N, C-alpha and C positions, 0 to 999 in steps of 0.2 A: 431282138438281146442276143440269146443264144448265139447267132451266126455270127452277131460283131463279135461276141467274145471270142468264139470260136477262130476268126480271122484275125484278133489282136492277140494273143496267144504266142503264134508262132511267130509273127513278127517282133515277139520281146525276146524269143528264144534265139533269134538270129541275132538281135542284137547285144544279146547277152553271151552267145558265141564270139564274139568281134571282142569285146569286153575283157573276155577271158584268157583270149590268145594274147593280146595285146599287153595284160597282166604276167603272161608268162615272160613274153620277149623282155618286158622291165625287169623280171629279178634276174632273166638270164644275161643285158646286161649288166646287172651289180655285181653279179657272180665274176664274171670277166673281172671285173675291176677288183675283185677280191684275189682273182688267182696270182694276179701280179702284187697289188697294193698299189697305195698312190704316193708319194713321196710327202712328209710332215702331215697327211690327212689319214689316211685308211689304212694301218698295216695290213700286212702278207696272212692270209690265214684261206689255206687249201679246204680245209674239213667245214668251214662256214661256205666258200663257195659251191661246198658239193650237195650240200643242205639246198642251198639256194636254188641250184640248177636242178634237183628233186623237186621242188616245188613249184618252180617255172614248167616241171613235165606234169606234171599232177594238172597244174592251172592249164597245159591245151589240153589233155586228154580228158578235165573235167569238162572242157569247152566242147567238146563231139558231143557228150548228152544232151543236154538243151536243143543242139543245132539239129540232131540224126531225129527227136521227137518232134520238133518244129516241123519240118519237109515231111515227115509220115502223116502229121496232121493236115498240110496242106496240099500231099498227092492224094490222098485221102479221100477231100473234097471235089477233087481236079474231076467236072464231068466227062471228060474226052480224051482220048489218047491213052497210053500204057501208066501204069503209074511208074515201073521202073524207070523209064524214061522220063518219066515229070521230076524222079527223084534223083537222077543224073542233074539234069536241069538248073535243078533248085539249089545241088550244092554246086555248081560251078557258078551261079548268082552270088552264093554264100561266100566260094570263096574270091570273087572279082571284088566284092563288096570290102571286105579284109583287106584286101592289098588297097584299094582306093582310100582306106582310113588312114592306113599306115603310109602310101605314098601322102596324104595328105599332111601328115605328121611334119614326117622326112622334109617336104619339099622347103619350107622354108630356109630351112636350115644348109640345104644345099646346091640350092639354086645358083647357079650363076649365068649370066647372061653372058654372051659373046661381045656387046656392045654395052658403054659406060649409060649407067643411071641418070632418067631425068635428075635435074639441078647439081650436073659435074660441073667443074669449075675448068676452064681453059687456061691454059698456062703455056704461050705458044703451043710446041708438038706435044705437049701433055695434057690430058684430061684427067683430071684429080674428082674421083667420085664423093660425094656427101656422107657423113658418116653414118654408115650401117650398124644393124647390131645384128651378131652371128654366134653362133657356137662358140666361136673360136675368141672373141674380143667383144669386149661391151661398146669399144669406137672404130669397128674397124670398119675400110676402104679399100676401093682399087682404084688403083694409079696405073692409066695408059698413055703408051706412046705410040703416036702416029694410029692411033685407034688399036694397039696391040696391047694386052695387057704386062705391066712390067713384071707387077706383084700382085697377087691375086686379096693379101688381107695385109697392109699396112697401117702405119700412121705416122704422125711428126713428118712429115714431109719438108725438106724447103728447097728452092731453086736458088740460083745463080744470079743476084741481080745486075751481073753483066750482061751473062749470057744463061739467058732460058734452056737451054740448052742442055744444061747440068745441072742435077735430078741428086740429091739426099734422101733418103727416106728410112723411117725401123720397121723393121717387120714384127707385128705385132705376137705371131705366133709362128712356128716353125717345127718340123720334125726333129731336126737336132740343130745342134750348136752352127754348126757348117750356111744353115739355111737362117739363123737368127741376127739379132744385131742392127746395124745401121749401114745399105746399103749404096755405093755411089755408082749413077747410071750418066754416061753421055752420050749417047743415042749410038755414037758409033760402036759398030762390033754387034751390037744386040747384049750381051752381057754384062749384067750389073755386077759391080765388084764389091766385096764385103769390108768397107768400113774401117769397122768399128766391132768387134765381137758382142759391144754392150750396144743397150739401146739408148738415145739420148732424148733431153726434154722437150716440149713442144716447143718450137722455134717461131720465134717473131721476129719484128723489125731489127732487134739485138742483134740477130745472128747472120747478116749481113755483112759485120765485123768479121766474120770468121773466115771468108771466103777472100783472098788476095787479091788487092787492089790490079793485077794485071790477070786475073782468073789462072793461073797455074797451082796452084795448092788451095788445100781446104782443111781446117782445124776441124777433125770430127770430135766434140765435145761432151764426154761421159763420166760421170762423176768416179775421178781419182784415175781414170784411165785414158785419157784424150789421146787421137790419135793425128798423125798430118799424112793427107792423100797426096801426093803428086798423078794431076789431073791430066797431064802431060803420057805419061809412063803407064800410068793406074794399077800403081803400087802403094800401099800401103807402110806406113812405119810400125814399128812397135808401139806400145804405150810413153807417150812421153814421161811419167813418171818412171817409167822403167830404166829409159835410155840416159835421164840427166837427175835422176836421185843421188844425192848425198848419203857414200858411203858408210862413213862413221857413224851419222845421225841412228837416233831411236828408231825416229820415223820419217820420210820424204815424200813431199807431193809435189809436180809441177803443174803449173796452173797458164793457161795463154793469157797473155796482156793485148795482143794485139799487130798488126804489119807497120811495118813502115809502108811511106807512102809509094814507094817504088815496088811494095810485092817481094824484094828481095833479101828483106830476114823477119824477125819474128822476135815480139817480146814473150821471156817467159818469168813466170816468175816461182823460184824453185823453195818452198816453203818446207822447215825442217827443225823437228823437236830432238833438243839433246838432254841429256842427263848427267848433274855435277854428281861432284865424287859425295856427296852428303844425300844423293838420290832426289833432290830436288830438281826441276826442268826448268831448260829456258829455248826462247825461240829464235830463228834467225829467217830469212829471207832475203835469196841473191838474186839480186836480177838481169839476165842476161841474153843475151841477143845468139838466135841461130841463125844460122844457112840454112833453107828449106831443103837446099839440094843436098849437099852433103851431110848437111845432119852436124856441123861443126858447131859447135859452142864458145861466145864470149864473154867473161862474165864483166859487170860491169861495177856491178858495187852490191853493199849489205845491208840491211835494215834489221834493227835488234827486236822484231817483233812480225808474230805472223801474219799469214795473211795481207802482206803490206803490198807497195808500186800500186797504186791505182792510177788512171790516167792523168792526174794531175800532178803524180811526184814523178814523171820520165817524161822523156822527149826526143823525138826523132831531129838529128843537125845534118847538113847537106853537108857533105863533104868530097871532095873529089869522083863527081858523080855518081857517087850512091848517098845514102844514110846510115849514121853511126848511131844507138842508143846511147844515151845519157841522162844524168840524175838529173832532174828540174831546178833548175837556180835558185830557184825558194829552198831548197833543203841543204844547199851547200855546207852550211853550216851548223848545219840538226846534228846534236852529237850521238842520234840514236842512227844514224849510219857512216859506215864507213867502206873503205876496202881492204879485204884482207890478202897477205901475203900469196902468191900461187906460184 
């Protein structure tokens, strides 16, 4: 019984050493957070960080005490060989055990194989991994192009319905603004283009209408900051709301409504809020068509309400080899629809 206890407690001491060192590492990580603070979450506190660093150092120092006692007890009962050599070997084993434990904790967060995970979905030349939990995002996955990683952590991926070699994806996390937002990747050149500095909603079948019918442009939706990407030149526009906002309005926002059948124009609604002299508010929505190449707009009509001009309220009319945007015939006599003098 005594020998069992003698063999058991040194092992407990080594486990206590590993636990104490891990506790010290945890306190050190928290201390680093308090050095710079975290926006909207943790205020910057160098003094508290210093206290945590001291506690972390204390945990590491105290961890050595049970380790030394355990190794002395084990080496004293070793029947052969030099006790000094045995102690060195036991210290090496304890250090290796600590590294194994730390590695086992960190491994799931940093492991990224060079090949797609099982159950990945094939989209032409692209391979999209299933949703995986990571330290970066709870709904992260990677996208591969010809088995090469395009983005390590991404979400909301959408492919052109006419050209599967075109891809839009939202980066879930990044180091700075230049690495975040929505990116376009067409395969040529191998360098993704930042198509929008903001993220987009999870796309579904509804997103097919955002790609132009001739597959030369795509509108990248983002709340209040949609952009237009020229897929031929690899350039993106500024926010449509910034380009086509009503200057004298209290607030103005541009929303994409659809492409002409030939993809040479797009319908955009400019919803504006105005304030009267009595400080009451009223709303207007301008329907315009835009040339995606030159970004010039052609005014069509105005509705006296906000967020108007749905698909049933306008139409595309074939004219001289192209299409013009027009008000649907059902609204020709509607008193809420009129044309401004421009």
